[in-house]
N, C-alpha and C positions, 0 to 999 in steps of 0.2 A: 506555150511549149518552150520558147526560148529561155524564159526565166528558169524553167526546170533544168534545162541543159546546162546553163551557167551554174546553177546550184550544184549539180552533180559534178561539174568540173572542179568547183571549189572543194567539194567533199573528197574527191579523188586526190587532189593536191594535199589536203590536210592529212590524208593517210599515206602520203608519199607514193601514190600510185600514178607515177608520172606518165607512163605510156598510155594508161587508160585516159587520163586527163587530156593528153595530147591528141589521142584519137578522137575524142569527143569534141575538143576545141577545133579540130580540123574539119568538122562537119558544119560548124556554125556558118561559114561562108556559103555552103550549099543552100541552107535554108534561107539565109538572108539575101543571097543572090537571086534566088527564085522570086522573092518578094520585091526586091528592088528593080529587077529587070524581067518582068513577067512575059514579055514578048520575045525574049531571046531564047531560041530553041536549044542551043548548045550549052550544056552545063559548064564546060570548061571556060567558055567566054564569060558567063555570068559570074562564076567563081573568081576568076582573075580580075574582072572589072570591080567586083565588090571589094576584093582585097586591095586593089590599087586605090580605091576611094577611101576605105576605112582602116585598113591595117598598116599599109606602108606609109609611114609618116615622114620618111626622108628618102630622097633619091640619091644621097651621097654624091652631090654635085661639087664637092670640095675639090680644088686643084690637086690636093694630095691623094685623093681617092679615085682619080680618073680611071685607073686600071683595076682598082680594087673591087672585088665582088661584094655584093650586099644582098640582104634578104629581100627579094622581090616577089611579085605575085606568081611568077613561073616556078620559082623554087618552092614556095608554099604549096602550090598545086601539085607539083611533082612529089613533094613529101607526103601530101595527103594521099595521092594515088599509091605510092609505095607502101605506106603504112596500112592503109585500109584494104588494099587488094593483095599485098604480098607479105604483110606482117613484118615489114622491115622499115625502120625509120631512116630512109635513105632518099637521095634524089637521083634522077636519071639525067645525066649530062646531055644526052641527045634530045631531051624534051625542053631544054632551056634555049631560047632564041637569042637573048641578049648576051653577046660574046663575053663581056666582063663578068657575067654571072655563071658561066660554064665552069663550075668548080671541079677540081680534081679530087678534092677531099672536102666532105661536108661533115661537120661534127656538131651534135647536140650535146650541150653540157648541162648537167643537172646541178643547178645552183639556186640559192635563194635570190630574191629580187634585190637584196642589199649588197650583193657581191659585185657582179659586173654591171657596168652601166649600159652595155649594148653588145653588138656583134664585134667579132674580131676577124679582120680580113688579113690575108697574106698573099703577096705576089712574089714569085721568084723569077728573076731575069737571067737569061743565058749570056754568053760572052758577047753576042751581037745585040744585046738589049731587047731581044724578043722574049715575050713571056713564055716560060717553060712550065709554070705550075701556079695554080690558084687554089687557095683554101679559104673556107668560111666556117667560123665557129659561132654558133648561136646558142645563147642561154635558153634553156627550155621554157623558162617563165615568160620569155618574150612572145612565144606563140600562144600562151594561155591568156596573157594580159588583155589582148584586144577583145576577146569575148567577154571578159569581166568588165572592162571599161565601157563597152558598148551596150551593156545590159539596159541601162537607163534609156539610151537612144532607141533601142529596139522595142522596149516596152511602150515608148511613146508612139513609135511607128506602128506597133501592133494595134493601136486604137484607131489608126487611119483606115479608111475604106479600102485602099489599095492593098494594104498588108494585113488584112483581117485574118489570114490563115496562120499568122505568127502567134495569135492569142493562145493561151493555154487550152488544150483540148485533152480529152481523156482517150483518146484514141492512139665488058669494060665499063662497068659502072663505077662511079666514084665511091671510095670507101667511106664508111661512117663509123665513128667510134662514139658510143654512148657511154659517158663516163660521169662519175661523181666528182665534185670539187668541194 
């Protein structure tokens, strides 16, 4: 099943159906999280754990990025919930626990993989050097790529006994600007 999902994500991308591809890509951690953590009852915990292990490749621990927001598992899970349940590609600041990732503005940018090399973070400081605003801009391909890169891993996992159900079967919110570049 997972190989079919990734194939359809690729097809949607090839036809520039970015929101369709994104919606489908955001379901991959649901399926894989259930396989990876079968004893965890709460979907949100499985989803975030799986994203933390397989999708988030850097924690932005650079001294220059200490205050900077970055794409973490809570942002991805919030984006998933907003897109799939409210049909809006947004994040809910109140659902983000890590303070540096509570963004005032979240922006998905539609670009090709060859344009931007990663996320763009911004922090604005007030006169007293307290943070007054955080922004995060994420190229939409960054959210599709993990599903594509993990296809081989997932297909191997699907052959394992524990993950057999992954095999193919026939059965005040922060503002978002979705823009083209």
